[in-house]
PADO-930013 format. One record per residue (C-alpha): residue number from 1; x, y negated, z. Coordinates in pm, whole numbers, plus 32768, in hexadecimal, padded with zeros to 4 digits. Example, Ala and Ser with C-alpha at 12.3 -4.5 7.8 and 13.67 -1.06 7.14 Angstrom:
2
<1; <84CE; 81C2; 830C>>,
<2; <8557; 806A; 82CA>>,
! end
This chain:
598
<1; <D2E9; 844E; 9956>>,
<2; <D279; 82EA; 99AC>>,
<3; <D36B; 81CD; 99DD>>,
<4; <D29A; 8147; 9AFF>>,
<5; <D2E6; 8282; 9BC8>>,
<6; <D460; 823B; 9BA2>>,
<7; <D44D; 80CE; 9C03>>,
<8; <D3E0; 8040; 9D4D>>,
<9; <D277; 80A6; 9D8A>>,
<10; <D23A; 7F62; 9E3C>>,
<11; <D2C2; 7E8A; 9D24>>,
<12; <D20F; 7F56; 9C1D>>,
<13; <D0BF; 7F35; 9CC5>>,
<14; <D0F7; 7DC4; 9CF2>>,
<15; <D158; 7D7A; 9B8C>>,
<16; <D0CC; 7E88; 9AA8>>,
<17; <CF74; 7DEF; 9A71>>,
<18; <D005; 7C93; 9A40>>,
<19; <D101; 7D1D; 994D>>,
<20; <CFFC; 7DD3; 987F>>,
<21; <CF2B; 7C9A; 9868>>,
<22; <D050; 7BB8; 9811>>,
<23; <D0F0; 7C9A; 9712>>,
<24; <CF9E; 7CFB; 9684>>,
<25; <CF41; 7B90; 9656>>,
<26; <D092; 7B47; 95AF>>,
<27; <D07B; 7C6B; 94C1>>,
<28; <CF0F; 7C25; 946F>>,
<29; <CF61; 7ABC; 9436>>,
<30; <D084; 7AF6; 934C>>,
<31; <CFC5; 7B9C; 922F>>,
<32; <CEB8; 7A87; 9235>>,
<33; <CFCD; 7982; 920D>>,
<34; <CF24; 78B4; 9327>>,
<35; <D062; 77EF; 9353>>,
<36; <D168; 779C; 9245>>,
<37; <D287; 780C; 9327>>,
<38; <D1E1; 795C; 9360>>,
<39; <D1B7; 798B; 91EC>>,
<40; <D323; 793F; 91B0>>,
<41; <D38F; 7A2E; 92C3>>,
<42; <D2B0; 7B3F; 9235>>,
<43; <D340; 7B08; 90DB>>,
<44; <D4A4; 7B24; 9164>>,
<45; <D458; 7C5D; 922F>>,
<46; <D3A9; 7D05; 910B>>,
<47; <D4BC; 7CB1; 9011>>,
<48; <D5DD; 7D31; 90E5>>,
<49; <D674; 7E83; 9099>>,
<50; <D683; 7ED0; 920E>>,
<51; <D58F; 7F95; 92E2>>,
<52; <D4C9; 7E9F; 93BE>>,
<53; <D3CA; 7F00; 94C9>>,
<54; <D313; 7E53; 95E8>>,
<55; <D286; 7F0F; 9714>>,
<56; <D1DF; 7EB2; 9859>>,
<57; <D286; 7ED0; 99AC>>,
<58; <D224; 803C; 99B9>>,
<59; <D2C5; 808B; 986A>>,
<60; <D187; 80B0; 979E>>,
<61; <D1A8; 8035; 963B>>,
<62; <D0FC; 7EF5; 95CB>>,
<63; <D1B6; 7E9B; 9490>>,
<64; <D292; 7F51; 9390>>,
<65; <D317; 7EA9; 9258>>,
<66; <D305; 7F3F; 90FC>>,
<67; <D466; 7FCF; 9103>>,
<68; <D417; 8079; 924E>>,
<69; <D2D7; 810C; 91C3>>,
<70; <D38F; 818F; 908F>>,
<71; <D49D; 822F; 9166>>,
<72; <D39C; 82DC; 9241>>,
<73; <D2BF; 8342; 911C>>,
<74; <D199; 8262; 917E>>,
<75; <D0BE; 81B5; 907B>>,
<76; <D08B; 803C; 9086>>,
<77; <CF31; 804D; 9120>>,
<78; <CF67; 8179; 9204>>,
<79; <CF12; 813D; 9372>>,
<80; <D03E; 8129; 9460>>,
<81; <CF8D; 80DB; 95A7>>,
<82; <CFBA; 823F; 9629>>,
<83; <D131; 824C; 95E6>>,
<84; <D238; 8225; 96F2>>,
<85; <D39C; 81A8; 96BD>>,
<86; <D424; 82F8; 972E>>,
<87; <D36C; 83A1; 960F>>,
<88; <D47D; 8321; 9524>>,
<89; <D591; 83EF; 95C8>>,
<90; <D5E8; 8550; 9622>>,
<91; <D5A3; 85BB; 9786>>,
<92; <D714; 859E; 97EA>>,
<93; <D738; 8448; 9748>>,
<94; <D5F4; 83D3; 97EE>>,
<95; <D679; 8435; 9945>>,
<96; <D7BC; 8377; 9903>>,
<97; <D709; 8239; 9896>>,
<98; <D612; 8248; 99B6>>,
<99; <D731; 826D; 9AAC>>,
<100; <D81B; 8173; 9A09>>,
<101; <D790; 8085; 9903>>,
<102; <D640; 8011; 998C>>,
<103; <D6AF; 7FE3; 9AF7>>,
<104; <D7D9; 7F16; 9A76>>,
<105; <D6F1; 7E3E; 999F>>,
<106; <D604; 7E14; 9AC5>>,
<107; <D727; 7DAD; 9BA5>>,
<108; <D7FA; 7CDD; 9AB6>>,
<109; <D6FF; 7C78; 99AE>>,
<110; <D7A7; 7D40; 9896>>,
<111; <D858; 7E88; 984C>>,
<112; <D92A; 7EE3; 971D>>,
<113; <D9B1; 8037; 96B7>>,
<114; <D9A6; 8152; 95BD>>,
<115; <D88A; 824A; 95B1>>,
<116; <D7EE; 8349; 94C6>>,
<117; <D690; 8312; 943B>>,
<118; <D5B9; 843E; 93E3>>,
<119; <D524; 83FD; 928C>>,
<120; <D414; 849E; 91BD>>,
<121; <D465; 8601; 9158>>,
<122; <D52E; 863D; 929B>>,
<123; <D653; 857D; 9208>>,
<124; <D734; 84B0; 92EA>>,
<125; <D7CE; 835B; 92AF>>,
<126; <D8F2; 82BE; 9369>>,
<127; <D89B; 8158; 93C4>>,
<128; <D92A; 802F; 9481>>,
<129; <D80C; 7FC8; 9563>>,
<130; <D7B4; 7E95; 962D>>,
<131; <D6A3; 7EA0; 9739>>,
<132; <D61E; 7D51; 97BC>>,
<133; <D541; 7D21; 98F0>>,
<134; <D443; 7C02; 98E2>>,
<135; <D380; 7B63; 99FE>>,
<136; <D361; 7A39; 9AE8>>,
<137; <D467; 7A0F; 9BFB>>,
<138; <D40A; 7ACF; 9D35>>,
<139; <D2D9; 7B5C; 9C84>>,
<140; <D375; 7CA0; 9C04>>,
<141; <D393; 7D22; 9AA3>>,
<142; <D269; 7CD7; 99C8>>,
<143; <D2E8; 7D85; 9895>>,
<144; <D41A; 7E21; 97EB>>,
<145; <D493; 7DE4; 968A>>,
<146; <D598; 7EB7; 95D9>>,
<147; <D660; 7E92; 949A>>,
<148; <D71B; 7FBC; 9405>>,
<149; <D811; 7FA8; 92E0>>,
<150; <D87C; 80CE; 920C>>,
<151; <D9ED; 8119; 9252>>,
<152; <D9F7; 8275; 91BD>>,
<153; <DAF6; 820C; 90B6>>,
<154; <DBD4; 816A; 91BA>>,
<155; <DBAB; 8299; 929B>>,
<156; <DC02; 8383; 917E>>,
<157; <DD36; 82B3; 912D>>,
<158; <DDA4; 82B8; 929B>>,
<159; <DD70; 842F; 92B4>>,
<160; <DE2F; 8468; 916F>>,
<161; <DF4A; 838B; 91EB>>,
<162; <DF54; 844E; 9330>>,
<163; <DF52; 8595; 926E>>,
<164; <E070; 851F; 9193>>,
<165; <E142; 84B9; 92BE>>,
<166; <E0FF; 8600; 9373>>,
<167; <E111; 86EF; 9249>>,
<168; <E21D; 8756; 9153>>,
<169; <E1D6; 86CB; 8FF8>>,
<170; <E266; 87FA; 8F42>>,
<171; <E1C4; 891E; 8FF7>>,
<172; <E09B; 8872; 909C>>,
<173; <E104; 8909; 91E9>>,
<174; <E115; 883B; 9328>>,
<175; <E26B; 87A1; 9365>>,
<176; <E33C; 8762; 949C>>,
<177; <E260; 863D; 950A>>,
<178; <E134; 8723; 952B>>,
<179; <E1FA; 883F; 95C6>>,
<180; <E234; 87B7; 9723>>,
<181; <E0C8; 874B; 974F>>,
<182; <E051; 88A6; 96EB>>,
<183; <E153; 894D; 97CB>>,
<184; <E0DF; 887D; 98F4>>,
<185; <DF7F; 8908; 98C6>>,
<186; <DFF5; 8A6E; 9892>>,
<187; <E0D6; 8A69; 99C6>>,
<188; <DFC8; 89C4; 9A9B>>,
<189; <DED6; 8AD8; 9A38>>,
<190; <DFD9; 8BE6; 9A7E>>,
<191; <E025; 8B49; 9BD1>>,
<192; <DEB4; 8B3E; 9C27>>,
<193; <DE68; 8CA1; 9BB2>>,
<194; <DFB2; 8D30; 9C31>>,
<195; <E009; 8DB9; 9ADC>>,
<196; <E13D; 8D94; 9A00>>,
<197; <E189; 8CBF; 98D1>>,
<198; <E2A6; 8CCD; 97D8>>,
<199; <E36C; 8BE9; 96F3>>,
<200; <E401; 8C97; 95C2>>,
<201; <E4FE; 8BDF; 94EB>>,
<202; <E528; 8C74; 938F>>,
<203; <E644; 8C25; 92A0>>,
<204; <E63D; 8CA2; 9136>>,
<205; <E787; 8D59; 910C>>,
<206; <E7CE; 8D32; 8F9B>>,
<207; <E707; 8BFA; 8F44>>,
<208; <E831; 8B13; 8F09>>,
<209; <E8C5; 8BFE; 8E06>>,
<210; <E775; 8C1D; 8D56>>,
<211; <E741; 8AA4; 8D62>>,
<212; <E89B; 8A62; 8CD3>>,
<213; <E873; 8B6B; 8BC4>>,
<214; <E70F; 8B2B; 8B4E>>,
<215; <E6EA; 89B9; 8BA2>>,
<216; <E621; 88ED; 8C9B>>,
<217; <E4D5; 8912; 8BE5>>,
<218; <E4EC; 8A8B; 8BFD>>,
<219; <E55B; 8A66; 8D67>>,
<220; <E42B; 8991; 8DB6>>,
<221; <E347; 8A93; 8D16>>,
<222; <E3E4; 8BA2; 8DED>>,
<223; <E3B8; 8AD6; 8F2C>>,
<224; <E247; 8AA0; 8EE1>>,
<225; <E212; 8C12; 8E9C>>,
<226; <E2D4; 8C7B; 8FD1>>,
<227; <E206; 8B8A; 90A5>>,
<228; <E0C2; 8C1E; 9021>>,
<229; <E132; 8D83; 9061>>,
<230; <E1A8; 8D3B; 91C1>>,
<231; <E06F; 8C74; 9214>>,
<232; <DF93; 8D95; 91A0>>,
<233; <E026; 8E6C; 92B8>>,
<234; <DFB4; 8D88; 93D1>>,
<235; <DE81; 8D84; 94AC>>,
<236; <DD98; 8C52; 94AA>>,
<237; <DE36; 8BB5; 95E1>>,
<238; <DF9E; 8BF1; 9576>>,
<239; <E063; 8AE6; 94BE>>,
<240; <E17D; 8AE9; 93C4>>,
<241; <E24F; 89AF; 9391>>,
<242; <E353; 8956; 928C>>,
<243; <E474; 890D; 9376>>,
<244; <E58B; 88C4; 927D>>,
<245; <E5F1; 88F5; 9113>>,
<246; <E5D0; 8A6F; 911C>>,
<247; <E567; 8A9B; 9286>>,
<248; <E40D; 8AE0; 9312>>,
<249; <E390; 8AE7; 9479>>,
<250; <E270; 8BC3; 94E6>>,
<251; <E1C5; 8B90; 9636>>,
<252; <E0F3; 8CAC; 96BF>>,
<253; <E017; 8CA4; 97F3>>,
<254; <DF47; 8D9F; 98B9>>,
<255; <E05A; 8EA6; 98C7>>,
<256; <E055; 8FA9; 99DC>>,
<257; <E1C6; 9001; 99C3>>,
<258; <E2FA; 8FDD; 98E6>>,
<259; <E2A1; 912B; 984A>>,
<260; <E164; 908A; 97C0>>,
<261; <E246; 8FCF; 96CD>>,
<262; <E2CE; 9100; 961B>>,
<263; <E199; 9142; 9542>>,
<264; <E1A4; 8FD4; 94D6>>,
<265; <E315; 8FEC; 9479>>,
<266; <E2CD; 9124; 93A8>>,
<267; <E1AB; 906E; 9305>>,
<268; <E282; 8F3F; 92AE>>,
<269; <E391; 9018; 9214>>,
<270; <E293; 90E1; 9150>>,
<271; <E200; 8F9D; 90C5>>,
<272; <E34E; 8F41; 9028>>,
<273; <E3AB; 909C; 8FAA>>,
<274; <E303; 9079; 8E53>>,
<275; <E3D1; 8FA1; 8D65>>,
<276; <E371; 8E39; 8D24>>,
<277; <E36C; 8D99; 8BCC>>,
<278; <E448; 8C6C; 8B88>>,
<279; <E4C7; 8BDF; 8A3F>>,
<280; <E44F; 8D15; 8988>>,
<281; <E511; 8DFE; 8A6E>>,
<282; <E4BE; 8EE6; 8B8D>>,
<283; <E564; 8E77; 8CD0>>,
<284; <E57F; 8F2E; 8E1A>>,
<285; <E581; 8E6A; 8F5F>>,
<286; <E5FE; 8EDF; 90B3>>,
<287; <E5FC; 8E21; 91FA>>,
<288; <E6AD; 8E14; 9348>>,
<289; <E5E4; 8DBA; 947D>>,
<290; <E61E; 8D49; 95E1>>,
<291; <E50F; 8D7D; 96E7>>,
<292; <E4D9; 8CD3; 9838>>,
<293; <E3C1; 8D3F; 9924>>,
<294; <E2FD; 8C5D; 9A10>>,
<295; <E327; 8C4A; 9B39>>,
<296; <E466; 8D1D; 9B5A>>,
<297; <E532; 8C63; 9A53>>,
<298; <E4AE; 8B04; 9A8D>>,
<299; <E38F; 8A4B; 9B31>>,
<300; <E387; 8920; 9A43>>,
<301; <E36F; 890C; 98C7>>,
<302; <E4CA; 887A; 9893>>,
<303; <E573; 897B; 9971>>,
<304; <E4BC; 8A98; 98C6>>,
<305; <E51E; 8A19; 976A>>,
<306; <E689; 89EA; 97CE>>,
<307; <E69F; 8B4C; 9851>>,
<308; <E5F3; 8BDA; 971D>>,
<309; <E6F3; 8B1E; 964B>>,
<310; <E80F; 8BB6; 9717>>,
<311; <E77C; 8D10; 96DB>>,
<312; <E75F; 8CC1; 9566>>,
<313; <E8CF; 8C64; 9557>>,
<314; <E924; 8DAF; 95FE>>,
<315; <E84F; 8E6A; 9500>>,
<316; <E8FF; 8DBF; 93DC>>,
<317; <EA56; 8DFA; 9474>>,
<318; <EA18; 8F6E; 949F>>,
<319; <E9BC; 8FC0; 933A>>,
<320; <E87F; 8F05; 92D4>>,
<321; <E732; 8FA1; 926A>>,
<322; <E6E1; 8FF1; 93D5>>,
<323; <E643; 8F53; 9506>>,
<324; <E6D4; 8F11; 965E>>,
<325; <E625; 8EC9; 97A6>>,
<326; <E6BC; 8DB5; 9876>>,
<327; <E7A7; 8E1D; 998E>>,
<328; <E83A; 8D2A; 9A8E>>,
<329; <E99F; 8D89; 9A36>>,
<330; <E963; 8D00; 98D7>>,
<331; <E94D; 8BA1; 9967>>,
<332; <EA7F; 8BD8; 9A3D>>,
<333; <EB3C; 8C3C; 9903>>,
<334; <EAA7; 8B13; 9849>>,
<335; <EB1E; 8A23; 9956>>,
<336; <EC75; 8AC2; 9949>>,
<337; <EC84; 8A91; 97D0>>,
<338; <EC0C; 8929; 97F2>>,
<339; <ED20; 88E4; 98EC>>,
<340; <EE17; 898F; 9805>>,
<341; <EDA1; 88BA; 96E0>>,
<342; <EDCD; 877D; 97AD>>,
<343; <EF31; 87DF; 9800>>,
<344; <EF6E; 8849; 969A>>,
<345; <EF1E; 86ED; 9618>>,
<346; <F03B; 8662; 96EC>>,
<347; <F130; 877D; 96B2>>,
<348; <F1CC; 86EF; 9577>>,
<349; <F214; 8598; 9608>>,
<350; <F29C; 863C; 9744>>,
<351; <F387; 871A; 9678>>,
<352; <F2F6; 885B; 9707>>,
<353; <F2FF; 891C; 95C0>>,
<354; <F430; 89EF; 956E>>,
<355; <F492; 8ADE; 945A>>,
<356; <F505; 8C41; 9499>>,
<357; <F5B2; 8D05; 9388>>,
<358; <F58B; 8E72; 932E>>,
<359; <F695; 8F0C; 924C>>,
<360; <F64B; 8FBB; 9104>>,
<361; <F73D; 90C6; 908A>>,
<362; <F79D; 915F; 8F3D>>,
<363; <F74B; 92D1; 8F5D>>,
<364; <F86A; 9345; 8E80>>,
<365; <F989; 927D; 8F17>>,
<366; <F900; 9238; 9072>>,
<367; <F96A; 90CD; 9052>>,
<368; <F892; 8FA9; 90B8>>,
<369; <F7B6; 8F38; 8F97>>,
<370; <F719; 8E0E; 9047>>,
<371; <F64C; 8D95; 916C>>,
<372; <F4DC; 8D55; 9197>>,
<373; <F491; 8C1B; 9262>>,
<374; <F371; 8C5D; 9353>>,
<375; <F2BD; 8B46; 940E>>,
<376; <F2B6; 8B59; 958A>>,
<377; <F21C; 8A74; 968F>>,
<378; <F2DD; 8A40; 97D1>>,
<379; <F1C6; 89C4; 98B5>>,
<380; <F240; 8902; 99E8>>,
<381; <F16F; 89D2; 9ADD>>,
<382; <F0F7; 8B04; 9A1B>>,
<383; <F24B; 8B5B; 9990>>,
<384; <F263; 8BF0; 9833>>,
<385; <F100; 8BF6; 97A5>>,
<386; <F0AB; 8D11; 96B8>>,
<387; <F08A; 8CA4; 954A>>,
<388; <EF45; 8D6A; 953C>>,
<389; <EEB5; 8C6D; 9630>>,
<390; <EF2B; 8B22; 95A6>>,
<391; <EF53; 8B58; 942D>>,
<392; <EDD7; 8B7F; 93F8>>,
<393; <EDA2; 8A40; 94C5>>,
<394; <EE9C; 8988; 93EB>>,
<395; <EDD9; 89FA; 92B8>>,
<396; <EC86; 8999; 9349>>,
<397; <ECF5; 883F; 93B9>>,
<398; <EDBA; 87F1; 927D>>,
<399; <EEF8; 87BC; 934A>>,
<400; <EF95; 88D7; 9283>>,
<401; <EFF1; 87E4; 916B>>,
<402; <F0C5; 8703; 924B>>,
<403; <F156; 8828; 930C>>,
<404; <F19D; 88E4; 91C8>>,
<405; <F258; 87B7; 9141>>,
<406; <F323; 87AB; 9285>>,
<407; <F373; 8920; 9265>>,
<408; <F3F0; 88F3; 90FF>>,
<409; <F4D1; 87D2; 9160>>,
<410; <F551; 8881; 929B>>,
<411; <F59D; 89C6; 91E2>>,
<412; <F665; 890A; 90DC>>,
<413; <F723; 884E; 91EC>>,
<414; <F771; 898B; 92AF>>,
<415; <F7D5; 8A51; 917A>>,
<416; <F934; 89C1; 91A0>>,
<417; <F952; 8A74; 92EF>>,
<418; <F8DC; 8BB8; 924E>>,
<419; <F9D8; 8B98; 9132>>,
<420; <FAEE; 8B59; 922D>>,
<421; <FA8E; 8C8B; 92F9>>,
<422; <FA9A; 8D7A; 91D4>>,
<423; <FBB3; 8CD0; 9117>>,
<424; <FAEE; 8CC2; 8FD6>>,
<425; <F9B8; 8C10; 8F52>>,
<426; <F879; 8CD2; 8FA6>>,
<427; <F712; 8C81; 8F41>>,
<428; <F61E; 8C07; 9047>>,
<429; <F4B1; 8C65; 901E>>,
<430; <F39E; 8B7F; 909D>>,
<431; <F22A; 8BCD; 90A1>>,
<432; <F144; 8AD5; 8FF2>>,
<433; <EFE0; 8ACC; 907D>>,
<434; <EEA4; 8AB9; 8FAF>>,
<435; <EE67; 894B; 9009>>,
<436; <EFCF; 88EE; 8FCB>>,
<437; <EFD0; 899D; 8E79>>,
<438; <EE99; 88DC; 8E14>>,
<439; <EF23; 878C; 8E88>>,
<440; <EF74; 86B0; 8D5B>>,
<441; <F0A8; 8623; 8E0C>>,
<442; <F155; 8776; 8E30>>,
<443; <F235; 8764; 8CFB>>,
<444; <F2A8; 85FC; 8D35>>,
<445; <F2E1; 863B; 8EA6>>,
<446; <F3AF; 8772; 8E5E>>,
<447; <F480; 86B1; 8D63>>,
<448; <F4CF; 85AC; 8E6F>>,
<449; <F526; 86B8; 8F71>>,
<450; <F618; 8769; 8E85>>,
<451; <F6C0; 861D; 8E3C>>,
<452; <F6CD; 85A1; 8FA3>>,
<453; <F756; 86E8; 902F>>,
<454; <F843; 872B; 8F09>>,
<455; <F79F; 8882; 8EEC>>,
<456; <F7F4; 894E; 8DB4>>,
<457; <F696; 899B; 8D2B>>,
<458; <F6F7; 8B01; 8CD3>>,
<459; <F736; 8B41; 8E46>>,
<460; <F5CE; 8AE9; 8EA6>>,
<461; <F4B9; 8BE5; 8E71>>,
<462; <F34B; 8B8C; 8E9F>>,
<463; <F25F; 8CA4; 8F06>>,
<464; <F0F5; 8C7A; 8E96>>,
<465; <EFF1; 8D80; 8EEE>>,
<466; <EF44; 8E3E; 8DDB>>,
<467; <EDEB; 8DCF; 8E4F>>,
<468; <EE4B; 8C5C; 8E3D>>,
<469; <EEC7; 8C80; 8CD8>>,
<470; <ED8D; 8D35; 8C68>>,
<471; <EC9A; 8C31; 8CF6>>,
<472; <ECCA; 8B53; 8BC5>>,
<473; <EDA9; 8BFD; 8AC9>>,
<474; <EDC4; 8AD8; 89D6>>,
<475; <EE1D; 89DB; 8AE3>>,
<476; <EF0B; 8AD2; 8B8B>>,
<477; <EFBE; 8B0A; 8A41>>,
<478; <EFF4; 8994; 8A14>>,
<479; <F07B; 896C; 8B76>>,
<480; <F163; 8A9A; 8B55>>,
<481; <F1EB; 8A13; 8A0C>>,
<482; <F235; 88C3; 8AB0>>,
<483; <F2DE; 8968; 8BDA>>,
<484; <F3A5; 8A4F; 8AFA>>,
<485; <F41D; 8923; 8A33>>,
<486; <F4C9; 88A6; 8B6E>>,
<487; <F5A0; 89DF; 8B6A>>,
<488; <F51A; 8A80; 8CAA>>,
<489; <F4CD; 8BF3; 8CBD>>,
<490; <F360; 8C61; 8CD4>>,
<491; <F2E3; 8D9D; 8D7F>>,
<492; <F186; 8E2A; 8D92>>,
<493; <F147; 8E8A; 8EFD>>,
<494; <F063; 8F98; 8F93>>,
<495; <F04D; 9046; 8E43>>,
<496; <EF37; 9148; 8E2E>>,
<497; <EE48; 9094; 8F1A>>,
<498; <EDA9; 8FB4; 8E10>>,
<499; <ED15; 8FE1; 8CB8>>,
<500; <EE35; 8F90; 8BD1>>,
<501; <EE08; 8FB8; 8A5D>>,
<502; <EF3F; 9047; 89B8>>,
<503; <EF08; 8F60; 8891>>,
<504; <EF21; 8E32; 8975>>,
<505; <F04C; 8EB6; 8A37>>,
<506; <F104; 8EE6; 88F1>>,
<507; <F0CD; 8D76; 8898>>,
<508; <F139; 8CE5; 89E6>>,
<509; <F2A9; 8C7A; 8A13>>,
<510; <F2E5; 8D68; 8B37>>,
<511; <F42F; 8DF1; 8BB7>>,
<512; <F3CB; 8EE7; 8CC3>>,
<513; <F2AB; 8FBB; 8D41>>,
<514; <F27E; 900E; 8EB4>>,
<515; <F1BF; 914B; 8F0E>>,
<516; <F0DD; 9107; 9037>>,
<517; <F135; 91B6; 917E>>,
<518; <EFE2; 9263; 9189>>,
<519; <F05A; 9349; 9071>>,
<520; <F1A7; 9389; 911D>>,
<521; <F145; 93D8; 9284>>,
<522; <F0C6; 953C; 9241>>,
<523; <F1D4; 95A3; 914A>>,
<524; <F22D; 96A9; 90E8>>,
<525; <F110; 9777; 917C>>,
<526; <EFE0; 96BE; 90F4>>,
<527; <EFB5; 972C; 8F8B>>,
<528; <EEE6; 95FE; 8F27>>,
<529; <EFE4; 9507; 8FB4>>,
<530; <F0FD; 95CB; 8F11>>,
<531; <F04E; 95B9; 8DC0>>,
<532; <F00C; 9441; 8DE2>>,
<533; <F172; 93F6; 8E50>>,
<534; <F208; 94C5; 8D36>>,
<535; <F121; 9424; 8C33>>,
<536; <F16F; 92C5; 8CB7>>,
<537; <F2E8; 9302; 8C98>>,
<538; <F2BF; 9387; 8B37>>,
<539; <F1D9; 9267; 8AD3>>,
<540; <F2C3; 9161; 8B61>>,
<541; <F3EB; 91EB; 8AA2>>,
<542; <F328; 91FD; 895C>>,
<543; <F2CE; 908E; 8988>>,
<544; <F43D; 903C; 89C3>>,
<545; <F40B; 8FEB; 8B34>>,
<546; <F4D9; 9043; 8C64>>,
<547; <F40F; 9110; 8D5C>>,
<548; <F422; 90D5; 8ED4>>,
<549; <F378; 91B2; 8FD6>>,
<550; <F31D; 9103; 911B>>,
<551; <F2CE; 91A3; 9269>>,
<552; <F3D1; 92BD; 9253>>,
<553; <F3F5; 9352; 93AF>>,
<554; <F473; 94B7; 9385>>,
<555; <F587; 957A; 92DA>>,
<556; <F480; 964B; 9222>>,
<557; <F3E4; 9513; 918C>>,
<558; <F53B; 949A; 911C>>,
<559; <F58F; 95E9; 907C>>,
<560; <F445; 95ED; 8FBD>>,
<561; <F47A; 948D; 8F38>>,
<562; <F5E1; 94D8; 8ED4>>,
<563; <F574; 9615; 8E20>>,
<564; <F476; 9552; 8D53>>,
<565; <F560; 9437; 8CF3>>,
<566; <F4EA; 931A; 8DD3>>,
<567; <F5E4; 91FC; 8DBE>>,
<568; <F5D3; 9158; 8F16>>,
<569; <F541; 9195; 906D>>,
<570; <F4FA; 90D6; 91AB>>,
<571; <F461; 9138; 92F6>>,
<572; <F4A1; 918A; 9462>>,
<573; <F577; 92B5; 93FD>>,
<574; <F682; 91B8; 9398>>,
<575; <F63B; 909A; 9481>>,
<576; <F534; 8FBE; 9521>>,
<577; <F50D; 8E51; 94BB>>,
<578; <F614; 8D81; 956E>>,
<579; <F651; 8C12; 95B9>>,
<580; <F757; 8B6B; 94DA>>,
<581; <F860; 8B65; 95EB>>,
<582; <F857; 8CE2; 95F7>>,
<583; <F8AE; 8CEE; 9487>>,
<584; <FA1B; 8CD3; 94EE>>,
<585; <FA05; 8E45; 954B>>,
<586; <F9A1; 8EA9; 93EC>>,
<587; <FB00; 8F02; 9373>>,
<588; <FAFD; 9018; 947A>>,
<589; <F99E; 907F; 9416>>,
<590; <FA07; 9092; 92AB>>,
<591; <FAF5; 91AC; 9303>>,
<592; <F9E0; 926E; 93AD>>,
<593; <F8EC; 923D; 9290>>,
<594; <F9EC; 928F; 9188>>,
<595; <F9EF; 93FC; 91E6>>,
<596; <F88C; 947E; 91B1>>,
<597; <F871; 95F0; 916C>>,
<598; <F8ED; 9646; 9010>>,
! end
């Protein structure tokens, strides 16, 4: 391919011969050192580490310095007259330079840019190149000269920097920065071919527990191994991205339907079924996944990812170790929860929280044994919001600590009303959340509340769930000891749902044990529940604890619990939770409750 065919035929014919003569004379003159300046220029050109070449107006080579010869594999005396400038480049690079560089030099006198030289042995070299056009004004280009400098190290550094900014350092996978660019290409292809694409968000279910137990180094090893296993399942055009600490995003294209995803999901699960090695142990990893399909679930990358995330949250909320496809109602529910969370953040300052009290009774005497304070939210427009809706939001947002502190103080303040209603001091039970239990200010704050509200500590009972206590047994023991030293009663709530060690329970300063309602609801007909309830009552008594059964709703349940020596009961059979002003009716209720079947 000749340069003269790319440039103006008229200009080339007018200047080519003159250019050959001029450049030929210059080059021939330089080696003979006919002029001192020429000799100096030749010495400079030959001593530079850059590639330097001179060609006529048609692009045919007339001079090539020693560095250029070495790069191209030419000996010092080898003839270059038959070489063309385009011979130094690949065909694609030649077309680009002919269309861009040389016309710009011809028009403006010079062109600068990056290009790729083709060296001896079919190797390629990234260079910064300058092309100069030489000639008399209005006479056309007589010759071209070009200088090319090796920038391969700079190019490598730039590419490595780009790779580092677009890839995760731990796993080597692309990161979020690379994700959107790739998704744009995948969705454009799917739009053009009228096919489907999918975004899959994966969250490792039990990674946090493993990371906390075995340490961050072991956790990092697991993440690298998981990334390799998941990546091995993908096709060449698919991509997997590390999306968060223990989250990965997979983008698949060229899908014919949503059903095309199912084999991939089975493949991903199968890849993680064999145990992984970490810190000398075998570890099993499960994952939850949310899936959004293009174009039904989103036409843009961000929309698709948001909907996949909503589906992931649904998968985690419904039991983990499963996948969920996005459904529009998920977002509607998400928006509802977001609105609820916004209102929840203002509820405390607007005094929208209230406590309702459910009575607890002694089985033997039928007298009131105490009250459990239960948090309720009186929303200005929604009315009474179910605790199942707002308690998890309080936990997630961390508001549970402030609200829990309010509940403790309010229960102590309202205990005077409860004592007045029943004519005798009665304990008030208040639930302590996981976050509140782990808050280092709990003991000091409780001490202040007892003092400010003149609350006898023995009349306050704190209920802590079994699972919270067993998360960190040593720390829990220290906190329970400090709380017990204040004189308050301590009860283990939801007993039977966690993994309590009897050795630890024996050491804790507990006063009461509450059997979870799930073991009460099918009494006395379910043999397994009957066995668990009976064993829990016996265990509690042997540990010197009072035993309370919650969720009692029928006479048959009450009779079973009485027959097996349960101390106290509470549930809808005796009364629903009530606002404090309704506590004034409790003297009448006491008479009703005092006559259970003998």
